[in-house]
N, C-alpha and C positions, 0 to 999 in steps of 0.2 A: 396285373400287379396291384396290390392293395394300396389305397391312398391313405395318407396320414390324416388322422382325425384331429383337426385343430381345436375342436371343442370337447376334448376329452376331460374327464374330471381333474386330471393332473394339471392340464393347461389352465383350466378355469381357476383352480386353486392358486396357481402361481400368479395369475392376473389379479385375483382378489387380494393376495398378499402384497403385491406391488401397489395397488390402489390404497390399501390400508396403511402401508408404510408412508406413502405420499401424504395421506390425510394426517397422519400423526406428526410428520415433519412440519406440515403447515400449521397444525393446531398448537404444537409445542415448539414453535420456532425459536423461542428464547432459550429453551433447554438445549436444543440442537446447537445454537450459537455458543453456549457455554462449553459443550463437549468439543466443538471444533476449535475454539480458542485454547482450551486445555490441551488438545491434541497437538496443536502447533507449538505451544510452549514446551510440552514434553519432548517433541521431536528435536527442537533446537537445543534443549538443555540436556539431552541424553548423553552427549560426550562428557559433560561434567560429572554425571553420575558414574560413568565408567572410569573416569580419571580418579575419582575418590575411591573407587573400588580397588585400584592398584596400590593404594597407600597401605603399608603394613608397619605395625610397631611390634617387632618381635614376631610372635605367632598370631597376634591379634589383628583382625581385619574388620574394618568398619562395616557394621550391619547395613543391609540395603535400605532399611527404613530410615536410618539416620542419614544415609547419603541422599535419599530422596528429600528428606526434610531440609537438610542443609542447602540442597539445590533450589528448593522452593523459596527458601529465605533469600538466597542470592538473587533469584528472579525478581522478587518484590522489592528488594533493596535497590536494584537497578531501576525498576519501574518508578518507585516513589522518588528516588534520587533524580531521575529525569524530570519529573513534574516539579520537584522542589527547585530545580535549577531554572526551568524554562517558564513556568507559570508566572512568577513575578516579572520576568522580562517581558512576556507577552502582555501582561496587564499594564505595565509601565508604557509599553509601546502604544497600546490602545488608548491610553490616557493622553499621550502626546498627539496622536492622530485626531482625537476628538477636538483638539484645540486648533486644528488647521483651518484657516480661513479659505474656503473654496473660492470666494470672490478674488482673493489675492492671487491664487493660483491662476485663475483665468486672466487676471490683469497682467501677470508676468508673460503670458503667452498670447496676448491680445493681437499683436501685429502679425505673428505667423498664422494665427487663426483667420485673420482678415484676408491675408493673401490666399490661404487655402480655400476659403469660401468663394472668393472671386474666381479661383480656378475651377471650382465645382460649377459655378454659374456659367462660366465660359463654355465648359464641356457639356452643360445641361445634364449633369449626373443625377440631380434630384428631380428631374422632370419639371412639372409645373409647380411643385411644392418647393418653397424656399427652405433651405437647410440652414439652421442656426447652429453652427458647430460650437459656438461659445456656450449657448444654453445646454446643448447636449453634453458637452464635456463637464460642465458644472454639475449637472444632474448625476452623471456617472461617478464623478469623484465624491460627491456628497453621499451617494449610496454605499460606496466602498468604505468611506471613512466614518460611516454612521456608527456611533458607539452604542446605539440602542440594540443593534444586532448582537453585540457581545453581552449586553445586559440581559437581553431575553434568553440568550443561551445559558448564562449563569443561573437565571431564575428557573429555567427548565431543569437544569442539572440538580439544583437544590430541591425541586419538587419531587424528583425521583431518587432522592438520597437513599431511601429504604431499598429500592431496587438495586442501586449501585452496591450497597452493603451486601445484599443477598448475592449479587453477581460475583463480588469479590470472594465471598465464602464458597460459593458453588464452584467457581473456576479453580480456586486453591485446593479444594477438597478433591476434585476430579484429577487435577494435575498431579497431586501427591501420589495417588494410587497408580496413575499412568507411569510416573517416574519409578515407582517401586516395582511395578509388575509390567515389564516392557511389552509382553504379549497379551495383556489383559483384554483389549478390544478384539484382537485377532481370535482369541479362544471363543468369544461369544459369536463373532460374525461367521466363523467357519461352520457353525452348527446349522446354518440355513442352506448350506450347499451339500450335494450328495457326497458320500464318503469317497467315491472314486475320484472326485475333483478336489478333495481337500488339500492334497500336497501341492497341486498346481496353484490353488488359491493362496496357500500360505507363502509360496514362493513369490507370487505376484505382490502380496502385501509387503513382504520384506523389501522388494525392489521399490515399491511406492514410498515406503518410509525412508529408504536411503536417498532416493532422488529428491523428495520433498524436503528432507532435512538439509541437504546441500543447497537447495533453492532458497529456502527461507533464511538460512544463515547468510547466503550470498546477498539477498535483498537487504538484510540488516547491515552488512558491511558496505553495500552500495550507498545506502542512506547516510551512514557514518562518513564515508568518503566525500560525498557531495556536501554534507554539512561542514566538514573541515575545509574543503576547497573554497566554498562560497564565503565562509566566515573569514578565512585568511585573505582572500582576494578583496573583500569589502574593507577589511581593516587596512590593507596596504594602500588602497586608492583613497582613503580618507573618510569613508562612511562612518567609521567607528566600530569598535569591537562589539559593543552591546547591540547596536542596530544590525551589524553584520551577522551576529549570532541568531537574531530573530529571522532575518532574511534567509539565512542558511537553513534554519529549521523549516521555514515555509517551503523552500525549494526541495529539501530532502523529503518531506512528507508528500508533497504533490507529485514528486517523481515516481511514486508508486503507481500512478495512473500512466499506463504505457502511452508513449508518443505525445499525447496532449498534455500530460502533467508537466514536463519540463518547460513547455511554452507558457503555460499558465503560471507556473512558479516564477519564471523569469519576468513576465509582465507584472505580476503582483509585487515581486521583489524590487523591481525598478521603481514602481509607483510608491512603495513604502520608503525607499531611499530618497526619492525626490521630495516626498511630502515632509520628511523630517529635515530637509536642508533648503527650505524655501527662502531662508534669509540670504542665501548666496546670490550674487549677480547672475542673471540668466545667461548672458552672452559669454562672460569670461569664466564662469565657474559651474553653473548648473548644467548647461548643455554638455560641457566636457565631462562632468561627473556622470551624466547619463551614458555617454560613450564608453567611459571606463567600466561602468557597471555591465553594459552590454558585452564588453570584452571579457569580463570575469565569467559571465554566464556562458559565453561561447567556449572559452577554454574548459570550463567545467563540463559542458555538454560533449565536447570532443573527447575529453578524458573518459567520460562515462561510456560513450559509444565505442571507443577504441580499447579500453581496459576493463571497466566494470562489467558491461553487458556481455562481452565475449566470454568472460569467466563464468558469469551466472548462467546464461542461456546455453553456452557451448559445452561447458564441463559439468553442469548440474542436471539439466533436463535433456541434453543431447538432442537438440532440435535445431534445424536450419533456421536462420533469421526470416526467410520467406514464409516458412511454416508458422513461425510465431506471429508474424505480421498478419497473415490471413486469419489465423485463429482469433487474434485479438479483435480484428475488424468485425468478424462474424459475431463474437460475443458482445461487442459494443453495440451492434445493431439490434441484438436480441434483448440485452439487459442493461444497456447504458454503461455508466462508469463502473458500477458494481461488477458487471459482466467482464469488463476489460481487466479489472484487478484479479478476478478469479479465473480468468481464461487459462493462464499457463499452468497453475496447479491442476485444474480439471483436465486439461489436455494431457498432462503427464500421467494422471491416473488412467485415463482412457487408453493411452498408448501402451501402458504396461499390461493392462488386462487384455487388450487386443493381441499383444505379442504372445501372451500365455495361452489364450483360448481360441484365437482366430489366425494363427500364424500360417495357415495353409493358403491364405489369400496373398497374392503378390503385392498388392498395394499396402497391406499391413506389414509385410516383410520389408518393404522399402522404407516405410515411415518409422519402423522400430529397429532398423539394422544396427544402430549405434547404442541401443540400450543394453 
């Protein structure tokens, strides 16, 4: 029986093409990022283009170019409206945090810290080294409330203003044509596959678009729900609407990071809430406020786990929670937080193509039975 030649000209050509593609992605990573962002925006906004296409005035129907342009305008109105609302609030919050006296914070919690240090010494937790919880807490709070971090960030953004302007133009340009021509990328990508596989590849791409559209829209709705719940909860317990809105935004954005994000968001949100209410009496007001804030985040997290996440992960990517957990942990170990964020979309794409081209394997059939 003849053995397969793994070093045939066709195989070597495919390997060379893959290596060249990887090199181009690395070398032109910013352009790849623009294309990915534009692709996500076009996926999420596609329903609006279709809705506008159903509008008729007599026999006149809106041309697809006008529909794509109107949709692009709506995207950027929402984008700039978001920043117009939240940037002043965040700047005001940062200004207030910069005025927080960290020594006063430590003084408020001096007695509990002394008891905790004595407990550490009794249990010999720190070994031979003496642990100064007071100094450690002061350093941590000072680093979190350091306004220089925000100043440096703004300076960096200002220095790359030209790149931001170019990114805005590039993403808008690509998004417009992706909205106008739904199968634009598909028509180019299928050319690299053999003709006998073209129909299967087109079907796989259509499935990927459908699943990712539902996933990204679900993520957006999840963030909106968390923002509303946290803001409403913080307002009810007395933190204030303005502070609650900023805390809700922080929690919603950090919630994108699977598993770790909600914990980080809750911790940072409680710290922000306490830092802006240090004038309250610790025993009678500040500690109870912290308890109420914990309750708000607990209720929000329960709602997210029982309502938002089942809808997003269960009905959009059709994956079991254990699958999602394992995939996210693997991606996190390989690429950190970025890997955790990109884990589910990447896993969705791999599952769709595996179902289309490797469905003869039982493990693939099991993992893709709900797609």
